[in-house]
C-alpha positions as CSV (number, residue, x, y, z in Angstrom):
1,X,-28.7,-27.3,30.7
2,X,-32.2,-27.3,32.2
3,X,-33.0,-28.9,35.3
4,X,-35.8,-30.9,34.6
5,X,-35.4,-33.6,37.4
6,X,-35.8,-32.8,41.5
7,X,-33.7,-34.5,43.8
8,X,-35.2,-33.3,47.6
9,X,-32.5,-34.6,50.2
10,X,-33.3,-34.1,54.2
11,X,-30.8,-33.8,56.5
12,X,-31.0,-37.3,58.0
13,X,-30.6,-38.5,54.4
14,X,-27.5,-36.4,53.7
15,X,-25.9,-37.0,57.4
16,X,-26.1,-40.9,56.1
17,X,-24.5,-40.3,52.9
18,X,-21.9,-37.7,54.4
19,X,-21.0,-40.8,56.3
20,X,-20.9,-42.8,53.6
21,X,-18.3,-40.7,52.5
22,X,-16.3,-41.0,55.3
23,X,-16.3,-44.9,55.1
24,X,-14.7,-44.6,51.6
25,X,-12.3,-41.6,52.8
26,X,-11.0,-44.2,55.7
27,X,-8.3,-45.8,53.9
28,X,-7.4,-42.3,51.6
29,X,-5.2,-40.6,54.2
30,X,-3.5,-39.3,56.1
31,X,-5.1,-36.0,56.2
32,X,-3.6,-33.3,57.7
33,X,-6.6,-30.8,57.2
34,X,-9.9,-30.6,55.2
35,X,-10.4,-27.5,52.7
36,X,-13.8,-26.7,52.1
37,X,-15.6,-25.4,49.2
38,X,-18.1,-22.7,50.4
39,X,-20.6,-22.9,51.3
40,X,-21.9,-25.9,50.5
41,X,-19.2,-28.0,51.5
42,X,-19.0,-26.5,54.8
43,X,-22.0,-29.2,56.6
44,X,-20.1,-32.2,55.2
45,X,-16.7,-30.8,56.2
46,X,-18.2,-30.6,59.6
47,X,-19.4,-34.1,59.7
48,X,-16.1,-35.6,57.8
49,X,-13.9,-33.3,60.0
50,X,-15.9,-35.3,63.4
51,X,-15.5,-39.0,61.9
52,X,-12.0,-38.7,60.6
53,X,-10.8,-36.8,63.6
54,X,-8.9,-33.8,61.6
55,X,-9.0,-30.7,63.5
56,X,-7.8,-28.4,60.8
57,X,-10.4,-27.1,58.8
58,X,-9.6,-24.2,55.7
59,X,-12.3,-23.0,53.8
60,X,-12.0,-21.6,50.3
61,X,-14.6,-19.6,49.0
62,X,-15.6,-19.4,45.7
63,X,-19.0,-18.7,44.2
64,X,-20.6,-19.4,41.1
65,X,-24.6,-20.4,41.8
66,X,-25.7,-16.0,42.1
67,X,-29.6,-17.3,42.0
68,X,-29.8,-20.6,43.1
69,X,-30.6,-22.2,39.6
70,X,-28.0,-20.7,37.3
71,X,-24.2,-21.0,37.3
72,X,-22.9,-17.5,36.6
73,X,-18.9,-16.6,36.6
74,X,-17.0,-18.1,38.7
75,X,-15.5,-15.7,41.4
76,X,-12.5,-16.9,44.2
77,X,-14.0,-14.7,47.2
78,X,-11.1,-16.2,49.4
79,X,-8.3,-18.5,48.7
80,X,-6.8,-21.2,50.7
81,X,-4.7,-19.6,53.2
82,X,-1.3,-20.3,52.5
83,X,-0.2,-21.7,55.9
84,X,-2.4,-24.6,55.3
85,X,-1.1,-25.1,52.1
86,X,2.3,-25.1,53.3
87,X,2.1,-27.4,56.0
88,X,0.3,-30.0,53.4
89,X,3.3,-30.1,51.0
90,X,3.7,-29.7,47.7
91,X,0.2,-29.2,45.5
92,X,-1.7,-29.7,48.5
93,X,-0.6,-33.7,49.0
94,X,-2.3,-34.5,52.5
95,X,-5.3,-32.3,52.1
96,X,-8.9,-33.7,51.8
97,X,-10.8,-31.5,49.6
98,X,-14.7,-31.8,50.8
99,X,-17.9,-30.4,48.6
100,X,-21.9,-31.2,48.7
101,X,-21.9,-31.6,45.4
102,X,-19.8,-31.6,42.1
103,X,-21.9,-30.6,38.9
104,X,-20.4,-28.9,35.5
105,X,-16.9,-29.2,37.3
106,X,-16.0,-25.1,36.9
107,X,-15.8,-24.6,40.6
108,X,-13.9,-27.9,41.0
109,X,-11.7,-27.3,38.2
110,X,-10.5,-24.1,39.8
111,X,-10.1,-25.1,43.4
112,X,-8.3,-28.5,41.7
113,X,-6.0,-26.0,40.2
114,X,-4.6,-24.6,43.4
115,X,-4.2,-28.4,45.3
116,X,-3.9,-30.5,42.1
117,X,-2.7,-33.5,44.7
118,X,-5.7,-32.7,47.2
119,X,-7.6,-35.6,47.7
120,X,-11.4,-34.3,46.6
121,X,-14.1,-35.4,47.8
122,X,-18.3,-34.9,47.5
123,X,-21.2,-35.9,48.4
124,X,-22.8,-35.7,45.2
125,X,-21.6,-36.1,41.7
126,X,-23.0,-35.4,37.8
127,X,-21.4,-36.6,35.1
128,X,-19.8,-33.4,33.7
129,X,-17.8,-32.9,37.4
130,X,-16.9,-36.4,38.3
131,X,-13.7,-36.8,36.6
132,X,-12.5,-34.0,38.7
133,X,-13.4,-35.7,41.8
134,X,-11.4,-38.8,43.4
135,X,-14.5,-40.3,46.2
136,X,-18.1,-39.7,46.0
137,X,-21.3,-40.8,47.1
138,X,-24.4,-40.5,44.7
139,X,-24.2,-39.6,41.2
140,X,-27.3,-38.0,40.0
141,X,-28.0,-36.7,36.0
142,X,-26.8,-33.6,34.9
143,X,-30.3,-32.5,34.2
144,X,-31.0,-32.7,38.1
145,X,-31.2,-30.2,40.7
146,X,-30.2,-30.9,44.1
147,X,-32.6,-29.3,46.8
148,X,-30.0,-29.7,49.8
149,X,-31.8,-29.4,53.0
150,X,-30.3,-26.0,54.4
151,X,-31.9,-24.5,51.3
152,X,-35.5,-26.0,52.2
153,X,-38.4,-25.5,54.9
154,X,-41.2,-28.3,54.6
155,X,-44.0,-28.1,52.3
156,X,-46.0,-29.7,50.2
157,X,-44.3,-31.8,47.2
158,X,-45.9,-32.6,44.3
159,X,-46.1,-36.0,42.8
160,X,-43.1,-37.1,40.3
161,X,-45.6,-37.9,37.7
162,X,-49.2,-36.0,37.6
163,X,-50.6,-32.9,39.1
164,X,-51.3,-34.6,42.5
165,X,-55.2,-34.6,42.3
């Protein structure tokens, strides 16, 4: 799948979108812990944990984008700590799974299998992965590449249409 469209997200916009996610999640709990999918889920998990006053934050480390543009083989680098799963209950009930984006759903499927009863929330969702999450804020088309603020520096952005002359 080629990524034809660019969707750059500023820090301010991401913070607003992550807080909007919290508003949607506020009545879905209570949650005993957050499990964020690294690395993309780290920033939204920090915002969500603050706003929902959740102190237990765990990571599941999954690598799927190896060159920042194309998904490759998925590798689970670190599973969820057994004590977090045990404390939450059977199947992860009471755990809030957080990621920045659900794209094709390949990573989401692996993590969903680990914690089938967890509530899965992402800030952004693409159509292929959207059925795997319970809550999200913004849907973008499958052919859109989201440029997150932690992946960018300040530089000229060409116009969407035309060549900028």
